[in-house]
KERO-629381 format. One record per residue (C-alpha): residue in one letter; x, y, z. Coordinates in steps of 0.1 Angstrom, whole numbers, plus 2048, in hexadecimal, padded with zeros to 3 digits. Example, Ala and Ser with C-alpha at 12.3 -4.5 7.8 and 13.67 -1.06 7.14 Angstrom:
BEGIN
A87B7D384ES8897F5847
END
This chain:
BEGIN
MC7C878C11IC61884C27KC4B866C1CNC6884FC20GC6F85BC44IC4D858C50KC4A835C42NC6A82AC52YC5E83AC75FC3C826C76RC4C807C66NC66804C82LC4E80DCA0KC4D7E5CA0YC707E8CB3FC5C7FFCCDFC5F7E5CE9TC857E1CE4PC91801CF3LC74800D0BGC7E7DFD18TCA37E8D1CIC9B808D2EAC827F4D47LC9E7DCD4AGCB97F6D54VC9F806D6DVC977E3D7CFCBD7DED82GCC1800D8ELCA57FEDA7SCB17DCDB4ACD17EEDBEACC4810DC8ICA6803DDDPCBD7EFDF5ACD5809DF8ICBA824E00NCAB80CE19ACCE809E2AACD382EE2BICB1834E3CKCB6818E52ECD8827E5CLCC9849E62FCAF83CE7BECC9825E8DGCDF845E91ICC0858E9FKCB983CEB6ECDE83EEC5ICD9865ECAACB7860EDCDCC7845EF3SCE285BEFCSCC9879F04SCA887FF13IC96879EF2EC7B85CEF1YC82849ED1AC5E83AECFEC5085DED1FC6886BEB9LC5D850E9FNC38858EA6SC3D87CEA2FC52876E81WC3485DE74LC1A878E79QC2E892E63VC32878E48KC0C870E4AAC06896E4ALC15895E25EBFD899E08WBFC873DFESBE0879DE6SBFC883DCEPC16868DD6VC31875DC1DC30896DD0AC2F885DF4IC4E872DECEC60891DDETC598A1DFFLC63884E14FC87883E02DC8A8A7E04KCA98B0E1AEC9C8CDE29WC7B8C0E34LC898A0E42TCA18B3E58TC878CAE64AC6F8ACE6ALC8889AE7ENC938B8E94NC6F8BFE9ACC6C89CEA9MC8A89EEC1YC768B4EDDGC908C0EF8SCB08B8EE2MCCE8CFEE5SCDF8DFEC7VCFC8C4EC8ECDF8A8EC2ICD08BDEA6MCF18C1E93QCF689AE97VCD6893E87ECDB8ACE6AECFD899E63LCEC877E62VCD1886E4BNCEC896E34QCFF872E36CCDD861E2EFCD4878E11VCF9872E03NCF284BE02ICD0851DF2TCDF866DD8LCFA84CDCEACDE833DCCFCCA84ADB5VCE984FDA0VCEF829D9DCCCA825D93VCCE840D77ICEE831D6AFCDB80ED65TCBF821D55ACD5833D3CICE9811D35GCC6804D2DFCBD822D17ICDF822D04GCE07FCCFFGCBB7FECF2FCC7819CDBFCE2806CCBVCCD7E5CCBTCAE7F6CBAKCC680ACA3WCD67E8C96LCB47D9C90ICA77F8C7FRCC77FBC68RCC27D6C5DECA17E1C51ICA6802C3FACCC80AC3BRCE27EBC3DRD077F1C37SD2A7DDC3CID417E0C59WD5D7F4C45KD4480FC3CYD38811C5DFD5B819C69LD60832C4DID3F843C51SD46846C77FD68857C70ID5886FC56DD3C876C6ESD5487EC8CLD67894C76LD4D8A8C66GD3A8A9C87AD598B9C98TD5D8D2C7DLD368DAC7FVD3B8E1CA4TD5B8F7CA0LD4790BC85SD2A910C98LD4091BCB8WD51934CA2ID33942C94LD25946CB7TD4595ACC4LD44971CA6WD2097FCAEKD0997CCCBVCEA975CB2GD0395BCA2VCEF940CB6ICD3943C9BICEB942C7ESCFE926C8FACDD912C93FCD391AC6FVCF690FC63SCF48F1C79VCD48E5C6AICE18E8C45LD038D8C4DFCF48BCC61GCDB8B1C42FCFA8B4C2CID1089EC40ECF5884C43LCEE884C1DFD14886C15ED1B869C2DACFE852C1EYD0B85ABFCID2C84FC04AD1E82EC15HD05825BFCAD07838BDCWD2B83DBD3KD3083BBAFKD0C82FBA9ICF884FBA7DD00874BA1FD0B888BC1NCF48A5BBAKCD688EBB9VCDC886BDDVCEE8A4BECNCD88C2BE4VCC78DFBF6KCA58CFBEENCB08AFC00ICBE8C0C1CGC9D8D3C22LC888B2C1DLC9F8A1C37FC998BDC51CC738BEC4BSC73899C4ENC86898C6FTC6F8B3C7DIC5289FC74LC5D880C85FC64894CA6LC418A3CA3IC31882CA0SC45873CBCGC3C891CD2VC16889CC9FC18866CD2VC2986FCF5SC0E889CFCLBF3872CF5VC01857D0DVC06871D28ABE387ED23IBD685AD23FBEA84BD40NC03861D54SC25871D51FC39854D5DVC2D83DD43GC31859D2ALC5585DD35FC5C839D2BVC47837D0CGC57859D01MC7B84DD07AC7382ECF0LC62844CD5IC7D85ECD4EC98843CD2IC88837CB3AC82858CA6FCA6861CA8ICB1841C99VC9B846C7AICA4867C76GCCA85DC78LCC1844C5BNCAA857C48ACC4864C30ECD5841C2ASCB3831C23YCA984EC09VCCC849BF8KCC6824BF8SCA5828BE7ACB2842BCEVCCD828BC3ACB580EBC1EC9C823BABGCBD82AB95NCC4809B91ACA27FFB86ECA281CB6CKCC4811B5FECB57ECB5BTC967F9B4ASCAC80EB31ACC47F3B2ATCA67DCB25FC957F5B0BECB67FAAFAKCBD7D5AF5SC9B7D0AE6VCA07EDACFVCC17DFAC3TCB27BBABFEC967CBAA9SCAD7E0A94KCC57C1A8DKCA77ADA82IC9E7C8A69ECC17CBA5DVCC27A5A57KCA37A5A43KCAE7C1A2DECD07B1A26NCBF78EA1EPCA2791A04AC9976BA09IC91770A2EKC7B790A25SC6877CA0BRC6475EA22SC57776A3DTC3E786A25EC31766A1BQC2C75BA3ENC1A77EA44TC04777A26KBFB755A33SBF3761A55LBDC77EA48PBB7777A49CBA576CA28KB9778CA1FNBB979CA1DNBC977DA0CPBC077A9E6KBCC7569E3ABB374DA00VB9675F9F1SB9B7519CFAB9E72B9DEKB7D7329F2TB6D7419D2SB747219BDQB6A7099D7KB4871A9D9EB4371A9B3KB4B6F49B4EB326EF9D0CB187029BCAB1F6ED99CSB1A6CD9B1DAFC6D99BEKAED6E099BVAF66BD98FAAE36AD9ACIAC46C29A6AAC46B7981EAC869198ADAAA6959A1KA956A5985DA9E68796FSA9666F986SA7367D98EEA6B67E96B
END
């Protein structure tokens, strides 16, 4: 099962760009909606500050120049940290207040209200971007799962609904059982996690048996403690492999690239883990069918040979005919008739040679 799981994971890495592409598409749509909203929020903030400056003794040009100096003073050698600081509500409020020389407390409160409204709009824009990214992530998950399922665990629609119903029922039971164990004992979280791992493997193998091996192979051959343990080990190994790949990408490039690559790899790992049990059961059914075909062919050949032997015993003519055929097919050294025929032929040749020698002597005399 472990070998089968690792093989499925590496074989389906060819679909890596499917989740990566859908995630990137979601980010593009999210940013296309978020960037104009953020731009509008910042524009509204500075327009409000300009109105406050015009109605007071504040010079708006000096205000902008002072604010720009504070922005330039940020650590732009690390752009991500600088942008995080720039969009920090407390820093922005303090920076704007420091730029308003000679302002009254009322004006400072108005600026704080403008900053609060600006950050509300920015937060909404960020939420929209996250929603589009999540849609891309979820859409990529289902598209990739459909592609991988066609490769390793194809099943019909009615089986899909049946397994979904069983999965929901057993999943709800598992969650209820885990919570009940957790309420009984403080250390129950450890027991609950252990029981969840065992029951999770049991549910996966049971569903795979119902979907692909019902009345085809023995239930105990699929659902047993050994297979549950191997399934857990296989899933753990796939997570470790994905973690190693993501760590290498982060080390070679940066955390931003590692985030996108990691999401795509984790998607494929989760999908393969979810289909590992079905793939194993399908391969077990295929092996069982192959063994049945082999045994059936062998039994058929044995029956055919036994029937031939019985026919020969019942009919002596066939037996004698087969004996003559075998005798004719034997080599000369094992066939007496062939040996005697060859001997008589040699004697005739020797006699003819003697007659020819005698005639030569008479002619010479």
